[in-house]
N, C-alpha and C positions, 0 to 999 in steps of 0.2 A: 517595401524596406526588407533587406536580409541582413543577417550577422555576418561580419568578415573580419579578418585580421588586417590591420592597416599599418604601415610604416610610415612615418614623418621625418625621421632622422635615422641615419646609420649607426650601428653600435651594437651593444650587447642585447641578449633575448629580450630584455625589459622594453625595447622599442617596439616590440610586437604589441598593437593595441586591438582590442576587441570592442568593435563598434558597429552601429547601424550604417549601411550604405544603400543607395538607390539602385535599383535594377530595372531597365526599361524593357521594351519588346526587341526582338531580334531583328535587324536589318538584312538587306540582300545578302545571301550567302552565309547567314549566321543561324545558329540554334541557341535556345536557352536550355540550361542544363541544370537540374537540382542534383548538387553532389551527395554521394552516399559514402564514399571513402577517398581520402586524399593522401597521394604519396608524399613522404617527406625525404628530401635528398640533401647531400652536403652542399650542393650548389645553392640551395636556398640560404645555407649560412654565408656562403662566399657573397651572394648579393646583399645579405643583411648587413655584413661587416665592411663591405666596400672592396673586398678582393677582386670581385667583377662589378663593372658600372651597370647601374640600373638606369633604364631610359628616362624615368622620371620619378620625383618625389612629390607627394606621397604616392605609394603603390601597395598593392596587395601581392603577397609572395605566392609562390608555389608553381610547379611546372607541370603536375599531372594529377589527374583525378578520374574516378569512375562516378558516373552519375545517370540520372534518368531525363530524357528529353521531355520539356514541358511546353515548348513552342517552337515553331518552325518560321523562319524567315522567308521572304520572296525568293525564288529561283533554287530552293533546296528540295531536291527530289529523292536523295538517298537515305533519308530519315523521316520518321514518323513519331509523333508524340507517344511516349511509353517506352520507345527504344532505350535499352541500356547501353551507354557508349563509355568508351575510354577517350580521353581527350588530352592533348599534349601540345607542346610547341615552344617556340622561343619567347612567346608573350607569356608574361607572367600573370597569376591572378586566380589560382585555384584554391587558396585558404579562405574559402567563402561558402556559405550555404547554398547559394545559387549564383550563376553567372551567364553571360553571354559569350558563345565559343564560335569561332570560325568552323564552318562545316568541314573545310579541308583538313582540319586538325583533329577531327574525331573519327572514331571507327566502331561500328556497331559490334557488340560482343556476342560470342556464343553463350550458352547457359553455363556460367561459371561465377563463382563468388566475387563480388566486386572487392571485397577486401583483399583477396588473393592477387587480383590483377593490379590493384592500386599499389600493393606492396612489392611486385615483382617486375612489372613492365619496364619502367625507366631502367632499373638496375639490370634487368635481364637484357634489354637493348644494348646497354653499354658493355656488358660482358660479352655479348655475341659479336660486337664489333671489335672488341679487344682480341678475341681469340680467331676471329674469322677474317678481319679486314686489316685492322692497324698492324697486327702481327699474326700470321697464320701459324697457329700451333698445330703440330703434327706428332703422329706416333714416335715416341722415343724422345722428344724434347724435354728437357728439364727447365721447369718454370719456377719463379719465386713470386709469390703473391704476398703483399703486405696488407695488413688489416683483413686478414683471411676469414675472420668471423663478422665483418661488416656487412651492410646490404649488399653492396656490389660484390664484394670479396667471396661471399658465401656462394653466390651463383657462379662467379668466375672459376672458383675451385672445382665445382662440380662440372662445369663445361670442358675445362681443361683436362680434367680426368676422363671425361667421355671421349675426348679426341686422342686419348692414348699417351698423354704426358705424365711425366713423373712430377707431382706437384709438391712443393715445399711452402709452407705458409708460415707467417709471423702473426703472433696474437699477444695480448698482454696479460691474460689470466689463465689459470688452469681450466676454468669453465669454458673460456672461448676455445681453448686448445681442444677440448673434447668436442665441441661442435664443428671446429675445422677438419677434424678426422673423420666425423660423420659425413662431411661434405665433400670428401675426396682427397684430402690431404694426405700424401704418404709420409711426409715427415712435418711435424709442427715445432716451431721454435717460440718459446715465451721469451720475447726480447727484453723482459725486465729482469730475468734471470740469467741470461746467457747472451754472448755477443753473436748477433745473427750472421756476421761476415765468417767469423771462425766456423760456426756450424755449418753453413753452407759449403765452405772449403771442405770440411769433414765429410759431409754427405755425398759430395760429388767427387771425392778422391782428388781434389785439387784442380779439376777440370773446369769448375764454374758452371753456370746456367746459361741457357741459351736465351732467355728473356727474363726481365724483371717487370712486373706490373706494380708500379708504385703510385699510391693514393694518398701517402702520408706526407711526402714532400721534404721539407727541411731537415727533419730528424733522420731520415733515412736514405737520403739522396746519394750522399758520398759512399755510403756503405753499399748501397745497390750497385753502383758503378763498379766497386770492387768484386762484387759477386759475379760479375759477367765473364764469359768466356770470350776469347778472341772473336771478333766480329759478332758480338753479342748485341742484343736489343734491349735499351732502356726505354720503357713506355711509361712515362710520367703522366698520370691522368687525373691527378688531384694534389691538393697541398693542405691537408687537415691539420698539420703541425706548423704550418707557414710556407711562404714561397721560398723554393731553394735559392741558394746563392748562384750569382753567374757561373757557368761553366765554361772556362777556356778550351779552345778547340784541342789543345795539347793534351788535356785530361782524356778525351776520347781517342786521340791518336795513339795513346800508348798500347791500346790493344784493338785499334781500328774499330772502335765501337759505334753503334748507331744510336741516336737519341731523337725521340719524337714526343711531342706534347699534344695528343689528339683530343678532339671534342666533337660529339656529334652535331653541336651547334655551328661549327665552322668547317665540317667536312664535305659540305656540299651534297649531301644525300638527297636524292630525288625522292619524291612522294611514294614511288613504287619501291624503292630500296627500304624506306622506313617500314612501310607496310609489310613488306617480306619478312624483315627483321622481327616485328611484332607477331606475325603469324608464326614464325618459329619458335619465339618464345612461348606463346600459348600452347603450341603442339607439343613441346617438351615438357611443360608444366602438366598439360592433360594426361600425357603418357606416364607420368611419374619420374621421367627421366631427371627432371630437376625438382628438388624439394625447395618449397617456399617457406621461409620461416618469418611468420608475423609475430615476431617476439614482443612487440610493444604497440599498444594503441592508446591515443590520448583523446579526449574531447577536443574538438578544434578550437574552443575557447582557451585550451591550455597548450597552444603551439609554443609558447615561450618556454614552457617547462620541457617540451620536446626537443627543442633546440639546445637547451642547457644540457639536458642529459646526453644528447648525441656528441656535442662538442667535448663534454667531459668524459667521453669514452665509457659511459655507464650501460651503453646499449649494445645489442648485437642482433644481427639479422636486419629486418626491416622495421620501419616506424610508419604507422598509418594515423591519420587524423579523422575522427568520426564527427560529423555535425550533430548537433543536439536533436534528439528525436529519431535518430536512424538506429534501427535495431540492427545489431551485429549477428 
């Protein structure tokens, strides 16, 4: 038996229950992993609240973690007991002390702090696809990043800056504004104090931005469209404030705008493409090109509090859950 978070009904953070679960031996193509650091992502909240459909109830949340291999199933040749691995995938289940993982969804890590990897990998992969695939950021582009001090936003601002873009970020507090500046934002807008559409118009001298990366959704969506230049790209990759209202094509036709709602889960990326993205994230972290902000850690048993704080915009940077007994 191991301890895990279980969900028996969708709803508020209180539906996250801390209890004992059984874990067996790995089958063909599987490994067993004792988790050391578990990444928390907004998608975990989307599943818990029903924004995204879960495959079954009850379930254990979580999409990524770093841990140590404790057992190997038949047919697995690329791992050995004691390997430190990052594991991920479309199947949930990482909010647990130990779990069975498909070997194809794991990668042996170089010598690097598990806390760092769990905090940055999923968010770094998303940021990488945002600036390199779903929209290709280039030197001279003007980009607007909402939630610039968030987990993805922090990495996204740094990466866009590295590619030579002028980065405009929106945040909710002065403290988060300072972080966004450190993370490569050339201009920071505190949207509680000023209208971001008006400020973007001023910053760009009325030209608008080439692309908006919007993870906020309902509260910012229409304003984001207004910030775009003709033939600009609206990249809506989240909805922390709620799902945006339907968009009539006429709203895009006004400036010949492009709209996309990308997700790594539905983009059809191959195993090689995913591993290439992971290696690029790790390389940039190791070189210092990407600053990793592990601003908040919680015991795994307090996952509900982590979700409440994230949804309440009380956090910045990344959140990581630590199983009991794991030294940080």
